[in-house]
C-alpha positions, 0 to 999 in steps of 0.5 A: 126473133130473139129477146135482144131484138125485142129490146132493140125494137122497144127503144126504136121508133121513126128511124131513131136509135137502133133504126138510125142506120139501115139498108135505106140506100136505093137499089137505083137512083139514076133515071128517076124523077127524083133526079130529073132536071131536064128541060122537058121532063125526060127522066129516063134519059137525063141521068142514064146508067152510063152518066150515073158514075159521074153525076152527083145526085141531090136527093138520094143515093144508090148502091149494091147492098148499101147502108146509111143513116136515116137521112142518107147523109153518110153512106157505105156500099161495096163495089166490085171489079173483075178486071174485065169490065170497062167500069167498076160495078158500083150499081145495078144495071137495068133498062129504062122504059124505052129500052126494055121490050116490056118496060123498065127492068133490072138485069142483074142477079141479087138477093136480099137474104135477111134483116132483122126489124131494127137492121141490127143484122143484114145479109145480101148476095150479089152474083157478079160474072167473072167475064165482062158484064154484057151491057150492049148485048142486053140493050140490043136483045131487048130492042126486038119488040114487045112480042119477044120474051124478055132477054135476061142476064141468064140468057147471056154467056155471063154465068157459063161454067159457073164463072162468077163470084158470089158476093155476100155482104153482111152488116152487124150492129154492136151498138147504135152507131157501132157497125161492122161490114163484112164482105165475103166473096166466093169463086164459083168457077172452075179456075182461079180468078181475080176480084177487086172489092172496094167498099165505098164510104161517101157523103150524099152531096147535100151542100152543093145546092143548099148554102145552109150546109158546109161541106163535110170531109172524109180524111185518112188519119192512118193507113187503116182509118178514115175519119168522117166529119159533118156538121149534120152527123158529127164524127165517125170513124171507118176502121179496116184491114189493110187495102189502099185508101183512094179518096175523091169528091162526090161532085159531078164531073165537069165533062157532063152537061148537067152541073155547076162547074166544080173547082175540084179535079177529083170528081165522083168518078175519080176512083173509077178512073183511078182503078180502071184507067190508072189515071191520077184522079184521086186526091194524094192528100187522101181528103174528100167526100168520097172514099174507098178501101181497095182490096185485091185477091186471086181466088181458087175455085170454091175459095 
């Protein structure tokens, strides 16, 4: 640990100063008791992985290699798409306690590679298949009984011939509130492959159930900058290189049965439906509480 990190630690206690921002976003929030408002205490089935993209959580958030402030008000995390999956890869997939033959189990390949004590530098690796993610196969194979071995992602054909992307996510702090996010995607397969990278920026929905708080806003102020304002966190700006800026609300989609209806047509799964299904589900005025920067690239092998 270098002298600079020792200095940052000396000024950072109780998630203050240099510890204000860090990898505090849960790897999985769906299916947990923290978000269980079911009539019979059935947390596993109240918010499933399938519903998670449409349901706005109350107490926490989730993401792949996510980063946020210590109160998890403003969050950022990358999302990926291989043009084969039926949904954006916003969160880790796993089996609930009843679905896994040996209980709850995440069925992904991801690695927390590095982090300094103050999270002034963090590095994460997610391995993303280039073929459609085998959601149904993993569910079916793990229903064969407790006497069988667990059926893992590597048991499928998802990584055959090394047809996958290595997705490296790095965060570095120049100052307490000055953070760089870098996403590097490498094609490990033998042929060219297309990948979409969508860093997401959003506010946890703290206003829906608490009238003391006013709704925050994320708004595009230029093709290369998003402005975030909240009475809880103040003003922040996300500067980025090129890319499209789809914006929606971090509000539950009214098609689910677990919500007070929202008056916005641009709900939580709006960016997913806009990218995957070409639906008009993002705000043309580029204002809301959830935004993304949409990049697309065709990578050669090893690139």
